[in-house]
NUMI-340605 format. One record per residue (C-alpha): residue number from 1; residue in one letter; x, y, z. Coordinates in steps of 0.02 Angstrom, whole numbers, m for minus. Example, Ala and Ser with C-alpha at 12.3 -4.5 7.8 and 13.67 -1.06 7.14 Angstrom:
<gufis>
+-----+------+--------+--------+--------+
| seq | type |     xx |     yy |     zz |
+-----+------+--------+--------+--------+
|   1 |    A |    615 |   m225 |    390 |
|   2 |    S |    684 |    m53 |    357 |
+-----+------+--------+--------+--------+
</gufis>
This chain:
<gufis>
+-----+------+--------+--------+--------+
| seq | type |     xx |     yy |     zz |
+-----+------+--------+--------+--------+
|   1 |    M |   4227 |  m5686 |  m7664 |
|   2 |    S |   4167 |  m5737 |  m7493 |
|   3 |    E |   4010 |  m5659 |  m7419 |
|   4 |    D |   4103 |  m5594 |  m7266 |
|   5 |    L |   4239 |  m5506 |  m7368 |
|   6 |    I |   4272 |  m5329 |  m7307 |
|   7 |    I |   4295 |  m5205 |  m7449 |
|   8 |    S |   4429 |  m5075 |  m7409 |
|   9 |    A |   4426 |  m4983 |  m7577 |
|  10 |    L |   4280 |  m4953 |  m7695 |
|  11 |    V |   4255 |  m4871 |  m7865 |
|  12 |    E |   4067 |  m4877 |  m7883 |
|  13 |    D |   3964 |  m4888 |  m8044 |
|  14 |    G |   3952 |  m4713 |  m8120 |
|  15 |    C |   4123 |  m4662 |  m8050 |
|  16 |    S |   4286 |  m4652 |  m8144 |
|  17 |    F |   4464 |  m4648 |  m8078 |
|  18 |    E |   4629 |  m4625 |  m8166 |
|  19 |    G |   4796 |  m4652 |  m8079 |
|  20 |    R |   4882 |  m4772 |  m7962 |
|  21 |    M |   4789 |  m4869 |  m7828 |
|  22 |    S |   4871 |  m4970 |  m7691 |
|  23 |    F |   4778 |  m5045 |  m7544 |
|  24 |    S |   4768 |  m5181 |  m7412 |
|  25 |    G |   4614 |  m5290 |  m7400 |
|  26 |    A |   4493 |  m5311 |  m7544 |
|  27 |    A |   4445 |  m5183 |  m7676 |
|  28 |    K |   4294 |  m5184 |  m7790 |
|  29 |    I |   4285 |  m5089 |  m7952 |
|  30 |    S |   4112 |  m5065 |  m8025 |
|  31 |    G |   4150 |  m4905 |  m8121 |
|  32 |    Q |   4291 |  m4855 |  m8238 |
|  33 |    F |   4475 |  m4864 |  m8190 |
|  34 |    I |   4631 |  m4822 |  m8293 |
|  35 |    G |   4805 |  m4840 |  m8222 |
|  36 |    E |   4897 |  m4956 |  m8103 |
|  37 |    I |   4834 |  m5064 |  m7960 |
|  38 |    F |   4944 |  m5144 |  m7827 |
|  39 |    T |   4889 |  m5255 |  m7683 |
|  40 |    R |   4940 |  m5415 |  m7597 |
|  41 |    D |   4757 |  m5449 |  m7570 |
|  42 |    E |   4600 |  m5464 |  m7679 |
|  43 |    L |   4539 |  m5360 |  m7826 |
|  44 |    I |   4360 |  m5385 |  m7887 |
|  45 |    I |   4305 |  m5309 |  m8052 |
|  46 |    S |   4115 |  m5321 |  m8054 |
|  47 |    E |   4001 |  m5343 |  m8205 |
|  48 |    T |   3991 |  m5154 |  m8233 |
|  49 |    G |   4177 |  m5125 |  m8205 |
|  50 |    Q |   4285 |  m5064 |  m8349 |
|  51 |    V |   4471 |  m5071 |  m8312 |
|  52 |    K |   4621 |  m5027 |  m8420 |
|  53 |    A |   4771 |  m5057 |  m8310 |
|  54 |    E |   4930 |  m5143 |  m8254 |
|  55 |    V |   4880 |  m5249 |  m8104 |
|  56 |    E |   4983 |  m5340 |  m7974 |
|  57 |    A |   4877 |  m5428 |  m7843 |
|  58 |    G |   4860 |  m5583 |  m7737 |
|  59 |    V |   4691 |  m5634 |  m7809 |
|  60 |    V |   4591 |  m5560 |  m7954 |
|  61 |    V |   4407 |  m5596 |  m7988 |
|  62 |    L |   4352 |  m5529 |  m8157 |
|  63 |    K |   4168 |  m5514 |  m8204 |
|  64 |    G |   4180 |  m5352 |  m8305 |
|  65 |    T |   4290 |  m5284 |  m8444 |
|  66 |    F |   4480 |  m5281 |  m8427 |
|  67 |    E |   4619 |  m5225 |  m8543 |
|  68 |    G |   4800 |  m5235 |  m8490 |
|  69 |    N |   4911 |  m5352 |  m8392 |
|  70 |    I |   4877 |  m5448 |  m8233 |
|  71 |    V |   5008 |  m5527 |  m8119 |
|  72 |    A |   4919 |  m5623 |  m7981 |
|  73 |    H |   5024 |  m5712 |  m7851 |
|  74 |    Q |   4885 |  m5833 |  m7799 |
|  75 |    K |   4746 |  m5848 |  m7930 |
|  76 |    V |   4637 |  m5766 |  m8062 |
|  77 |    T |   4455 |  m5813 |  m8089 |
|  78 |    M |   4356 |  m5750 |  m8240 |
|  79 |    V |   4167 |  m5774 |  m8245 |
|  80 |    P |   4036 |  m5716 |  m8371 |
|  81 |    P |   4006 |  m5586 |  m8433 |
|  82 |    A |   4194 |  m5550 |  m8417 |
|  83 |    K |   4292 |  m5485 |  m8567 |
|  84 |    F |   4481 |  m5494 |  m8553 |
|  85 |    R |   4612 |  m5425 |  m8672 |
|  86 |    G |   4794 |  m5435 |  m8623 |
|  87 |    T |   4910 |  m5551 |  m8529 |
|  88 |    V |   4887 |  m5640 |  m8365 |
|  89 |    T |   5026 |  m5718 |  m8261 |
|  90 |    T |   4970 |  m5826 |  m8115 |
|  91 |    P |   4996 |  m6000 |  m8041 |
|  92 |    S |   4807 |  m6033 |  m8048 |
|  93 |    L |   4690 |  m5974 |  m8188 |
|  94 |    K |   4506 |  m6017 |  m8202 |
|  95 |    I |   4407 |  m5957 |  m8353 |
|  96 |    D |   4223 |  m6004 |  m8352 |
|  97 |    E |   4125 |  m6041 |  m8510 |
|  98 |    G |   4056 |  m5882 |  m8586 |
|  99 |    V |   4206 |  m5772 |  m8545 |
| 100 |    V |   4287 |  m5680 |  m8692 |
| 101 |    F |   4477 |  m5703 |  m8676 |
| 102 |    E |   4592 |  m5620 |  m8802 |
| 103 |    G |   4774 |  m5632 |  m8755 |
| 104 |    A |   4899 |  m5743 |  m8670 |
| 105 |    S |   4919 |  m5831 |  m8505 |
| 106 |    F |   5079 |  m5880 |  m8418 |
| 107 |    V |   5110 |  m5996 |  m8271 |
| 108 |    P |   5270 |  m5951 |  m8178 |
| 109 |    K |   5394 |  m6090 |  m8142 |
| 110 |    N |   5421 |  m6131 |  m7959 |
+-----+------+--------+--------+--------+
</gufis>
């Protein structure tokens, strides 16, 4: 996540949201989210974020807890203390040491 990134959607720590979210620009989830997320841009799940969802995005940065499926058209980056359970499909996957990853990853054929 670059320092000059403009956040267009935000679920702050202490908030919870259930449903379908679609947005342009970047979104940051620091609270709880259950449902579906669609964007061509960037989704950031912060250290306090707890997400149970089906996600389709351009870029996903995971630092929190995620359960479900991610389809990212550009890349997925997981950094501690991230905990992931599900499947991820993306052409570029980076999992840093210390991340808990339970599931499967798929790289689509060109």
